[in-house]
TORMI-180694 format. One record per residue (C-alpha): residue in three letters; y, x, z. Coordinates in steps of 0.2 Angstrom, whole numbers, padded with zeros to 4 digits, always signed. Layout:
<pts>
ALAYXZ/...
</pts>
This chain:
<pts>
MET+0639+0609+0372/ALA+0622+0608+0380/SER+0623+0626+0387/ALA+0640+0622+0394/ARG+0633+0607+0403/LEU+0619+0617+0410/VAL+0631+0630+0416/THR+0641+0616+0425/ILE+0626+0609+0433/TRP+0620+0626+0438/ARG+0637+0630+0446/TRP+0638+0613+0455/ALA+0620+0616+0462/LEU+0625+0633+0467/ARG+0639+0626+0477/VAL+0629+0613+0485/PHE+0617+0626+0490/ALA+0631+0637+0497/VAL+0637+0622+0508/GLY+0619+0615+0512/TYR+0611+0632+0518/PRO+0622+0636+0532/LEU+0622+0617+0537/SER+0603+0617+0537/LEU+0603+0632+0548/LEU+0615+0624+0561/ALA+0603+0609+0560/VAL+0588+0620+0564/ILE+0598+0628+0579/ALA+0602+0611+0586/ALA+0584+0605+0583/PHE+0577+0620+0593/ARG+0590+0617+0607/LEU+0588+0598+0608/GLY+0571+0594+0601/ASP+0559+0602+0614/ARG+0551+0585+0617/TRP+0544+0584+0599/TRP+0528+0594+0595/GLY+0535+0600+0579/THR+0550+0609+0585/ILE+0540+0615+0600/ALA+0528+0624+0589/ALA+0542+0631+0577/LEU+0550+0639+0592/TYR+0536+0651+0593/LEU+0536+0656+0574/PRO+0545+0672+0567/ARG+0563+0667+0562/LEU+0566+0681+0549/GLY+0560+0668+0537/PHE+0576+0658+0538/ALA+0584+0673+0529/LEU+0574+0671+0513/PRO+0587+0660+0504/LEU+0601+0673+0508/PRO+0598+0686+0494/PHE+0596+0672+0481/LEU+0612+0663+0486/ALA+0622+0679+0487/ALA+0616+0685+0470/GLY+0620+0668+0462/LEU+0637+0668+0469/LEU+0640+0686+0463/LEU+0634+0682+0445/ASP+0646+0667+0445/ARG+0660+0677+0452/ALA+0663+0664+0465/TRP+0671+0676+0476/ARG+0678+0664+0489/TRP+0661+0656+0491/LEU+0654+0672+0497/ILE+0659+0666+0514/SER+0644+0655+0514/PRO+0630+0669+0514/LEU+0640+0678+0527/VAL+0641+0663+0538/ALA+0622+0660+0535/LEU+0618+0678+0539/ALA+0627+0677+0556/LEU+0618+0661+0560/VAL+0601+0669+0556/VAL+0604+0686+0565/PHE+0613+0680+0581/PRO+0608+0662+0587/LEU+0591+0661+0578/MET+0585+0679+0579/GLY+0594+0683+0595/LEU+0604+0699+0591/HIS+0614+0705+0606/LEU+0627+0719+0605/SER+0633+0720+0623/GLY+0626+0737+0629/GLY+0627+0744+0646/ARG+0642+0746+0658/ALA+0646+0757+0673/ALA+0642+0754+0691/GLY+0656+0749+0703/ALA+0663+0763+0714/GLY+0651+0766+0729/ALA+0638+0753+0723/HIS+0620+0755+0726/THR+0611+0753+0709/LEU+0593+0747+0708/LYS+0581+0747+0694/LEU+0568+0733+0691/LEU+0554+0732+0679/THR+0544+0716+0674/PHE+0528+0717+0664/ASN+0515+0705+0659/VAL+0500+0717+0658/ASP+0488+0705+0649/SER+0474+0707+0662/ALA+0475+0726+0660/ARG+0464+0724+0644/ALA+0471+0741+0638/GLY+0465+0749+0654/LEU+0473+0749+0671/GLU+0476+0768+0671/ASN+0486+0766+0655/ILE+0496+0751+0662/LEU+0499+0761+0678/ALA+0505+0777+0668/LYS+0517+0766+0658/VAL+0524+0758+0674/ARG+0525+0775+0684/ALA+0535+0782+0669/ALA+0548+0769+0671/GLU+0553+0775+0688/ALA+0558+0758+0693/ASP+0563+0754+0711/VAL+0554+0737+0710/ILE+0540+0732+0698/VAL+0535+0714+0695/ILE+0518+0712+0687/GLN+0511+0696+0679/GLU+0493+0692+0673/SER+0487+0707+0683/GLY+0469+0702+0681/TYR+0457+0701+0696/GLY+0455+0719+0701/GLU+0457+0724+0719/ALA+0474+0727+0726/ASN+0469+0744+0732/LEU+0468+0750+0714/TRP+0486+0745+0712/ARG+0491+0754+0728/ASP+0482+0770+0724/GLY+0490+0770+0707/LEU+0507+0767+0713/PRO+0510+0780+0727/GLY+0527+0778+0736/TYR+0527+0759+0733/ASN+0524+0745+0745/VAL+0511+0734+0735/ASP+0507+0716+0737/LYS+0494+0708+0725/ASN+0491+0689+0726/GLY+0481+0681+0711/GLN+0489+0687+0695/PHE+0505+0693+0703/VAL+0508+0711+0709/LEU+0524+0717+0717/ALA+0527+0735+0720/SER+0543+0740+0729/ARG+0550+0756+0736/PHE+0558+0745+0749/PRO+0550+0735+0762/ILE+0543+0718+0757/GLU+0548+0707+0771/GLU+0540+0691+0765/ARG+0529+0683+0752/PHE+0530+0664+0749/ASP+0516+0655+0741/PRO+0524+0639+0733/PRO+0516+0622+0734/ASN+0509+0614+0719/VAL+0519+0606+0705/ILE+0515+0587+0701/HIS+0513+0585+0683/GLU+0508+0568+0675/GLY+0502+0563+0692/VAL+0491+0579+0694/PRO+0494+0594+0706/ARG+0496+0609+0695/THR+0498+0628+0700/PRO+0516+0632+0701/ARG+0513+0650+0694/PHE+0526+0659+0703/GLU+0528+0669+0719/ARG+0544+0672+0730/TYR+0547+0688+0739/ARG+0561+0694+0751/ILE+0564+0713+0749/THR+0576+0723+0760/THR+0586+0735+0749/PRO+0600+0748+0753/ALA+0612+0734+0746/GLY+0604+0721+0758/PRO+0591+0708+0756/ILE+0587+0700+0739/VAL+0575+0686+0735/LEU+0564+0690+0720/TYR+0554+0677+0710/SER+0540+0683+0699/VAL+0536+0669+0686/HIS+0523+0666+0673/PRO+0523+0647+0668/MET+0510+0639+0657/SER+0507+0647+0641/PRO+0509+0637+0625/ARG+0495+0648+0617/GLU+0480+0636+0620/SER+0489+0620+0615/LEU+0496+0628+0599/ASP+0479+0635+0595/ASP+0472+0617+0596/LEU+0486+0611+0585/ARG+0482+0624+0572/GLY+0464+0619+0571/GLU+0457+0627+0556/GLY+0474+0633+0551/LEU+0490+0623+0551/ARG+0492+0624+0532/HIS+0474+0617+0530/GLU+0477+0604+0543/LEU+0493+0598+0535/ALA+0485+0598+0518/ARG+0471+0586+0525/GLY+0484+0576+0534/ARG+0473+0577+0550/ILE+0483+0585+0564/ARG+0476+0577+0579/GLN+0487+0566+0590/ASP+0479+0573+0605/ALA+0483+0591+0600/LYS+0502+0585+0597/ASP+0502+0577+0614/GLU+0495+0592+0622/VAL+0509+0603+0615/VAL+0522+0591+0622/SER+0513+0590+0639/THR+0511+0609+0641/ALA+0529+0611+0637/ALA+0534+0598+0650/LEU+0523+0607+0663/ARG+0531+0624+0658/ALA+0548+0617+0661/ALA+0542+0609+0678/GLN+0535+0625+0684/LEU+0551+0634+0681/ALA+0562+0620+0688/ALA+0552+0622+0704/VAL+0557+0640+0704/VAL+0576+0636+0702/ALA+0575+0622+0715/ASP+0567+0634+0728/ALA+0580+0647+0724/ALA+0594+0635+0727/ARG+0590+0636+0746/SER+0591+0655+0746/PRO+0605+0663+0757/TYR+0603+0680+0748/PRO+0606+0685+0730/VAL+0592+0679+0718/ILE+0583+0688+0704/ILE+0570+0679+0693/ALA+0559+0690+0683/GLY+0544+0688+0672/ASP+0536+0680+0657/THR+0545+0664+0655/ASN+0535+0659+0640/LEU+0551+0652+0633/PRO+0559+0660+0618/ASP+0578+0660+0613/LEU+0586+0643+0609/ALA+0572+0634+0619/GLY+0581+0618+0626/ALA+0571+0619+0642/PHE+0577+0637+0646/ALA+0595+0632+0643/ARG+0593+0617+0655/VAL+0583+0625+0669/PHE+0592+0641+0670/ALA+0610+0634+0667/GLY+0616+0643+0683/TYR+0608+0660+0679/ARG+0612+0675+0668/ASP+0600+0684+0657/ALA+0601+0703+0659/PHE+0597+0707+0641/ALA+0609+0694+0634/GLU+0623+0701+0646/VAL+0620+0720+0644/GLY+0607+0722+0631/PHE+0608+0729+0613/GLY+0597+0723+0599/PHE+0584+0709+0598/GLY+0575+0714+0614/TYR+0559+0706+0607/THR+0544+0707+0620/PHE+0530+0698+0612/PRO+0517+0699+0603/THR+0515+0717+0601/ARG+0498+0716+0591/ARG+0503+0705+0576/GLY+0515+0716+0566/GLY+0527+0719+0580/PRO+0535+0707+0592/TRP+0546+0693+0586/MET+0551+0684+0601/ARG+0560+0687+0618/ILE+0551+0678+0632/ASP+0550+0691+0646/ARG+0566+0691+0655/ILE+0576+0696+0670/LEU+0588+0683+0677/ALA+0600+0683+0691/GLY+0612+0672+0701/PRO+0628+0676+0710/ARG+0631+0693+0717/ILE+0619+0702+0705/ARG+0629+0712+0692/PHE+0618+0719+0678/LEU+0622+0737+0671/ASP+0609+0739+0658/CYS+0593+0731+0651/ARG+0581+0736+0638/THR+0563+0735+0633/VAL+0550+0749+0636/LYS+0542+0754+0620/GLY+0524+0760+0617/PRO+0514+0744+0619/VAL+0499+0745+0631/SER+0499+0726+0632/ASP+0503+0711+0621/HIS+0519+0711+0630/LEU+0533+0725+0631/PRO+0540+0728+0648/VAL+0558+0724+0652/ILE+0568+0735+0663/ALA+0586+0732+0670/THR+0598+0741+0681/PHE+0609+0731+0693/GLU+0620+0731+0708/VAL+0623+0719+0722/THR+0641+0715+0724/PRO+0649+0711+0740/ARG+0651+0693+0746/
</pts>
Protein backbone atom coordinates (compact mmCIF):
# COMPACT_ATOMS: atom_id res chain seq x y z
CA MET A 1 0.00 0.00 0.00
CA ALA A 2 2.79 2.40 0.96
CA SER A 3 4.78 1.51 -2.15
CA ALA A 4 1.75 2.14 -4.36
CA ARG A 5 1.31 5.52 -2.75
CA LEU A 6 4.99 6.35 -3.36
CA VAL A 7 4.61 5.37 -7.02
CA THR A 8 1.57 7.64 -7.30
CA ILE A 9 3.45 10.54 -5.74
CA TRP A 10 6.45 9.90 -8.00
CA ARG A 11 4.27 9.88 -11.13
CA TRP A 12 2.50 13.05 -10.03
CA ALA A 13 5.84 14.79 -9.34
CA LEU A 14 7.21 13.59 -12.69
CA ARG A 15 4.28 15.13 -14.56
CA VAL A 16 4.59 18.38 -12.63
CA PHE A 17 8.25 18.39 -13.63
CA ALA A 18 7.30 17.65 -17.25
CA VAL A 19 4.99 20.67 -17.31
CA GLY A 20 7.11 22.97 -15.16
CA TYR A 21 10.45 22.53 -16.91
CA PRO A 22 9.42 23.91 -20.35
CA LEU A 23 7.40 26.65 -18.63
CA SER A 24 10.44 27.65 -16.58
CA LEU A 25 12.51 27.85 -19.78
CA LEU A 26 9.90 30.12 -21.32
CA ALA A 27 10.08 32.27 -18.19
CA VAL A 28 13.86 32.51 -18.52
CA ILE A 29 13.58 33.51 -22.18
CA ALA A 30 11.04 36.20 -21.27
CA ALA A 31 13.24 37.41 -18.40
CA PHE A 32 16.24 37.77 -20.70
CA ARG A 33 14.18 39.66 -23.27
CA LEU A 34 12.32 41.91 -20.85
CA GLY A 35 14.50 42.07 -17.75
CA ASP A 36 17.59 43.88 -18.98
CA ARG A 37 17.06 46.66 -16.46
CA TRP A 38 17.69 44.35 -13.50
CA TRP A 39 21.25 43.45 -12.55
CA GLY A 40 20.46 39.73 -12.13
CA THR A 41 19.17 39.11 -15.64
CA ILE A 42 21.86 41.35 -17.15
CA ALA A 43 24.57 39.26 -15.48
CA ALA A 44 22.88 35.98 -16.43
CA LEU A 45 22.83 37.00 -20.11
CA TYR A 46 26.60 36.57 -20.21
CA LEU A 47 26.71 33.05 -18.71
CA PRO A 48 26.89 29.80 -20.72
CA ARG A 49 23.38 28.53 -21.46
CA LEU A 50 24.10 24.85 -21.91
CA GLY A 51 23.37 24.48 -18.19
CA PHE A 52 19.66 24.94 -18.92
CA ALA A 53 19.74 21.48 -20.52
CA LEU A 54 20.89 19.70 -17.32
CA PRO A 55 17.38 18.54 -16.28
CA LEU A 56 16.66 17.12 -19.76
CA PRO A 57 18.19 13.62 -19.44
CA PHE A 58 16.61 13.10 -15.99
CA LEU A 59 13.17 14.12 -17.22
CA ALA A 60 13.43 11.96 -20.34
CA ALA A 61 14.73 8.95 -18.37
CA GLY A 62 11.93 9.27 -15.80
CA LEU A 63 9.24 9.41 -18.47
CA LEU A 64 10.72 6.43 -20.29
CA LEU A 65 10.86 4.39 -17.09
CA ASP A 66 7.23 5.28 -16.42
CA ARG A 67 6.34 4.48 -20.04
CA ALA A 68 4.60 7.83 -20.23
CA TRP A 69 4.98 7.97 -23.98
CA ARG A 70 2.67 10.91 -24.60
CA TRP A 71 4.53 12.97 -22.01
CA LEU A 72 7.77 12.67 -23.99
CA ILE A 73 6.68 15.76 -25.88
CA SER A 74 7.81 17.72 -22.81
CA PRO A 75 11.57 17.01 -23.09
CA LEU A 76 11.35 17.53 -26.85
CA VAL A 77 9.81 20.97 -26.36
CA ALA A 78 12.38 21.75 -23.66
CA LEU A 79 15.22 20.66 -25.96
CA ALA A 80 13.96 22.96 -28.71
CA LEU A 81 13.72 25.87 -26.26
CA VAL A 82 17.27 25.31 -25.00
CA VAL A 83 18.89 24.78 -28.38
CA PHE A 84 17.13 27.44 -30.44
CA PRO A 85 16.14 30.59 -28.47
CA LEU A 86 18.43 30.10 -25.46
CA MET A 87 21.59 28.81 -27.14
CA GLY A 88 20.90 30.49 -30.48
CA LEU A 89 21.10 27.67 -33.03
CA HIS A 90 20.46 28.78 -36.63
CA LEU A 91 19.92 26.41 -39.54
CA SER A 92 19.51 28.83 -42.45
CA GLY A 93 22.70 28.38 -44.47
CA GLY A 94 23.78 30.39 -47.49
CA ARG A 95 21.95 31.38 -50.66
CA ALA A 96 22.87 32.28 -54.21
CA ALA A 97 23.54 35.77 -55.47
CA GLY A 98 21.16 37.46 -57.83
CA ALA A 99 21.90 37.48 -61.54
CA GLY A 100 24.53 40.09 -62.38
CA ALA A 101 24.89 41.23 -58.77
CA HIS A 102 28.14 42.56 -57.33
CA THR A 103 28.99 40.44 -54.29
CA LEU A 104 31.12 41.88 -51.52
CA LYS A 105 32.76 40.24 -48.52
CA LEU A 106 33.05 41.99 -45.15
CA LEU A 107 34.95 40.84 -42.07
CA THR A 108 34.59 42.25 -38.56
CA PHE A 109 37.07 41.43 -35.82
CA ASN A 110 37.70 42.58 -32.24
CA VAL A 111 41.45 41.93 -32.02
CA ASP A 112 41.86 42.38 -28.24
CA SER A 113 44.52 45.10 -28.60
CA ALA A 114 46.57 42.67 -30.75
CA ARG A 115 47.78 40.87 -27.62
CA ALA A 116 48.48 37.79 -29.73
CA GLY A 117 50.83 39.85 -31.91
CA LEU A 118 49.92 42.18 -34.74
CA GLU A 119 51.48 39.93 -37.37
CA ASN A 120 49.32 37.03 -36.23
CA ILE A 121 46.25 39.25 -36.44
CA LEU A 122 47.21 40.53 -39.88
CA ALA A 123 47.85 36.99 -41.16
CA LYS A 124 44.38 35.92 -40.02
CA VAL A 125 42.78 38.97 -41.62
CA ARG A 126 44.66 38.63 -44.91
CA ALA A 127 43.71 34.95 -45.19
CA ALA A 128 40.02 35.86 -45.15
CA GLU A 129 40.44 37.83 -48.40
CA ALA A 130 37.62 40.19 -47.48
CA ASP A 131 36.87 43.30 -49.50
CA VAL A 132 36.19 45.33 -46.36
CA ILE A 133 37.80 44.71 -42.96
CA VAL A 134 36.33 46.29 -39.83
CA ILE A 135 38.56 46.15 -36.73
CA GLN A 136 37.72 47.07 -33.15
CA GLU A 137 40.04 47.33 -30.15
CA SER A 138 43.06 47.64 -32.41
CA GLY A 139 45.34 49.01 -29.69
CA TYR A 140 47.43 52.10 -30.05
CA GLY A 141 49.92 50.98 -32.69
CA GLU A 142 50.74 53.31 -35.53
CA ALA A 143 48.42 53.35 -38.53
CA ASN A 144 51.33 52.61 -40.89
CA LEU A 145 51.75 49.16 -39.30
CA TRP A 146 48.24 48.30 -40.46
CA ARG A 147 48.83 49.87 -43.86
CA ASP A 148 52.05 47.95 -44.36
CA GLY A 149 50.40 44.72 -43.21
CA LEU A 150 47.41 45.08 -45.54
CA PRO A 151 48.75 45.90 -49.00
CA GLY A 152 46.09 46.56 -51.59
CA TYR A 153 43.74 48.12 -49.04
CA ASN A 154 42.90 51.71 -48.20
CA VAL A 155 43.44 51.86 -44.43
CA ASP A 156 42.02 54.33 -41.93
CA LYS A 157 42.86 54.12 -38.22
CA ASN A 158 41.30 56.31 -35.57
CA GLY A 159 41.63 55.30 -31.92
CA GLN A 160 40.59 51.69 -31.45
CA PHE A 161 38.93 51.48 -34.89
CA VAL A 162 40.61 50.38 -38.11
CA LEU A 163 38.92 50.18 -41.50
CA ALA A 164 40.64 48.51 -44.44
CA SER A 165 38.84 48.64 -47.77
CA ARG A 166 39.72 47.60 -51.30
CA PHE A 167 37.43 50.44 -52.35
CA PRO A 168 37.86 54.18 -51.74
CA ILE A 169 36.99 55.42 -48.26
CA GLU A 170 35.24 58.66 -49.12
CA GLU A 171 34.45 59.82 -45.59
CA ARG A 172 34.98 59.07 -41.93
CA PHE A 173 32.70 60.68 -39.39
CA ASP A 174 33.59 61.03 -35.73
CA PRO A 175 30.29 61.13 -33.82
CA PRO A 176 29.58 63.46 -30.89
CA ASN A 177 29.52 62.23 -27.32
CA VAL A 178 26.58 60.36 -25.86
CA ILE A 179 25.06 61.91 -22.74
CA HIS A 180 24.56 59.24 -20.10
CA GLU A 181 23.30 60.10 -16.62
CA GLY A 182 24.14 63.73 -17.35
CA VAL A 183 27.76 62.97 -18.29
CA PRO A 184 29.26 63.07 -21.83
CA ARG A 185 30.53 59.61 -22.77
CA THR A 186 32.47 58.37 -25.78
CA PRO A 187 30.04 57.01 -28.41
CA ARG A 188 32.43 54.17 -29.31
CA PHE A 189 31.58 53.95 -32.99
CA GLU A 190 32.79 55.31 -36.32
CA ARG A 191 30.86 55.96 -39.51
CA TYR A 192 32.40 55.55 -42.97
CA ARG A 193 31.19 56.02 -46.52
CA ILE A 194 32.71 53.62 -49.02
CA THR A 195 32.30 53.67 -52.80
CA THR A 196 31.90 50.08 -54.03
CA PRO A 197 31.17 48.64 -57.49
CA ALA A 198 27.55 48.34 -56.31
CA GLY A 199 27.44 52.00 -55.28
CA PRO A 200 28.09 53.88 -52.04
CA ILE A 201 27.42 52.17 -48.72
CA VAL A 202 27.55 53.61 -45.22
CA LEU A 203 29.38 51.42 -42.75
CA TYR A 204 29.40 51.67 -38.96
CA SER A 205 32.07 50.03 -36.83
CA VAL A 206 30.77 49.61 -33.29
CA HIS A 207 32.21 48.60 -29.94
CA PRO A 208 29.96 49.85 -27.14
CA MET A 209 30.77 49.66 -23.45
CA SER A 210 31.82 46.20 -22.32
CA PRO A 211 30.03 44.57 -19.37
CA ARG A 212 33.29 42.99 -18.21
CA GLU A 213 34.39 45.47 -15.54
CA SER A 214 30.94 45.86 -13.99
CA LEU A 215 30.47 42.09 -13.89
CA ASP A 216 33.91 41.67 -12.32
CA ASP A 217 32.92 44.17 -9.62
CA LEU A 218 29.70 42.26 -9.07
CA ARG A 219 31.56 38.98 -8.76
CA GLY A 220 33.95 40.38 -6.16
CA GLU A 221 35.72 37.42 -4.54
CA GLY A 222 33.52 35.04 -6.50
CA LEU A 223 29.77 35.26 -7.05
CA ARG A 224 29.02 32.11 -5.08
CA HIS A 225 31.14 33.38 -2.19
CA GLU A 226 29.47 36.80 -2.32
CA LEU A 227 25.99 35.27 -2.36
CA ALA A 228 26.84 32.96 0.54
CA ARG A 229 27.92 35.95 2.61
CA GLY A 230 24.92 37.98 1.47
CA ARG A 231 27.07 40.94 0.60
CA ILE A 232 26.74 41.73 -3.11
CA ARG A 233 27.33 45.46 -2.98
CA GLN A 234 24.54 47.75 -4.10
CA ASP A 235 27.01 49.94 -5.95
CA ALA A 236 28.14 46.90 -7.96
CA LYS A 237 24.53 46.09 -8.88
CA ASP A 238 23.91 49.71 -9.85
CA GLU A 239 27.04 49.73 -12.02
CA VAL A 240 25.86 46.65 -13.94
CA VAL A 241 22.56 48.39 -14.72
CA SER A 242 24.22 51.71 -15.55
CA THR A 243 26.74 50.09 -17.88
CA ALA A 244 23.96 48.23 -19.68
CA ALA A 245 22.06 51.49 -20.15
CA LEU A 246 25.18 53.20 -21.52
CA ARG A 247 25.77 50.31 -23.92
CA ALA A 248 22.19 50.61 -25.21
CA ALA A 249 22.53 54.40 -25.55
CA GLN A 250 25.74 54.09 -27.57
CA LEU A 251 24.11 51.63 -29.98
CA ALA A 252 20.95 53.72 -30.17
CA ALA A 253 23.13 56.65 -31.26
CA VAL A 254 24.41 54.50 -34.14
CA VAL A 255 20.89 53.66 -35.29
CA ALA A 256 19.74 57.27 -34.95
CA ASP A 257 22.63 58.45 -37.10
CA ALA A 258 22.06 55.67 -39.64
CA ALA A 259 18.41 56.68 -40.04
CA ARG A 260 19.61 59.79 -41.91
CA SER A 261 21.67 57.86 -44.46
CA PRO A 262 20.57 58.04 -48.11
CA TYR A 263 22.68 54.95 -48.84
CA PRO A 264 22.48 51.29 -47.79
CA VAL A 265 23.72 50.79 -44.22
CA ILE A 266 25.81 48.06 -42.63
CA ILE A 267 26.57 47.99 -38.90
CA ALA A 268 29.41 45.67 -37.90
CA GLY A 269 31.44 44.99 -34.81
CA ASP A 270 31.44 43.83 -31.24
CA THR A 271 27.98 44.76 -29.95
CA ASN A 272 28.65 43.32 -26.47
CA LEU A 273 25.05 42.08 -26.54
CA PRO A 274 24.36 38.32 -26.66
CA ASP A 275 21.26 36.70 -28.12
CA LEU A 276 17.96 37.43 -26.32
CA ALA A 277 19.27 40.73 -24.93
CA GLY A 278 16.28 43.06 -24.77
CA ALA A 279 18.40 46.08 -25.68
CA PHE A 280 19.52 44.39 -28.89
CA ALA A 281 15.93 43.63 -29.92
CA ARG A 282 14.81 47.19 -29.19
CA VAL A 283 17.70 49.10 -30.71
CA PHE A 284 18.13 47.02 -33.87
CA ALA A 285 14.46 46.32 -34.53
CA GLY A 286 14.78 47.56 -38.11
CA TYR A 287 17.98 45.66 -38.92
CA ARG A 288 18.73 42.11 -40.02
CA ASP A 289 21.47 39.99 -38.46
CA ALA A 290 23.62 38.26 -41.08
CA PHE A 291 24.25 35.09 -39.10
CA ALA A 292 20.63 34.77 -38.00
CA GLU A 293 19.58 35.15 -41.64
CA VAL A 294 22.08 32.96 -43.51
CA GLY A 295 24.32 31.34 -40.88
CA PHE A 296 24.43 27.70 -39.82
CA GLY A 297 25.20 26.62 -36.27
CA PHE A 298 25.61 28.69 -33.14
CA GLY A 299 28.07 31.25 -34.48
CA TYR A 300 29.60 31.88 -31.06
CA THR A 301 32.40 34.47 -31.10
CA PHE A 302 33.39 35.04 -27.45
CA PRO A 303 35.29 34.16 -25.25
CA THR A 304 37.80 31.92 -27.02
CA ARG A 305 40.09 31.45 -24.01
CA ARG A 306 37.81 29.86 -21.41
CA GLY A 307 36.87 26.50 -22.81
CA GLY A 308 35.60 27.85 -26.10
CA PRO A 309 33.14 30.58 -27.01
CA TRP A 310 29.59 30.41 -25.67
CA MET A 311 28.00 33.67 -26.80
CA ARG A 312 27.50 35.53 -30.06
CA ILE A 313 28.21 39.22 -29.57
CA ASP A 314 30.17 40.06 -32.76
CA ARG A 315 27.70 40.76 -35.53
CA ILE A 316 27.12 42.11 -39.02
CA LEU A 317 23.77 43.88 -39.36
CA ALA A 318 22.11 45.51 -42.34
CA GLY A 319 19.23 47.73 -43.29
CA PRO A 320 17.31 47.82 -46.58
CA ARG A 321 18.98 47.00 -49.91
CA ILE A 322 21.62 44.74 -48.33
CA ARG A 323 21.01 41.06 -49.10
CA PHE A 324 23.18 38.61 -47.16
CA LEU A 325 24.35 35.49 -48.98
CA ASP A 326 26.54 33.80 -46.37
CA CYS A 327 27.86 34.39 -42.86
CA ARG A 328 30.24 32.42 -40.65
CA THR A 329 32.88 32.74 -37.98
CA VAL A 330 36.56 32.32 -38.83
CA LYS A 331 38.11 29.58 -36.69
CA GLY A 332 41.60 29.51 -35.20
CA PRO A 333 41.59 32.12 -32.44
CA VAL A 334 44.27 34.82 -32.27
CA SER A 335 42.11 37.02 -30.04
CA ASP A 336 39.53 36.50 -27.33
CA HIS A 337 36.98 37.03 -30.12
CA LEU A 338 36.50 35.12 -33.36
CA PRO A 339 36.15 37.13 -36.58
CA VAL A 340 32.82 37.13 -38.40
CA ILE A 341 32.70 37.26 -42.19
CA ALA A 342 29.67 37.81 -44.39
CA THR A 343 29.11 37.91 -48.14
CA PHE A 344 26.39 40.24 -49.35
CA GLU A 345 25.03 42.07 -52.37
CA VAL A 346 23.42 45.48 -52.75
CA THR A 347 20.00 45.26 -54.36
CA PRO A 348 18.60 47.93 -56.71
CA ARG A 349 16.31 50.63 -55.37
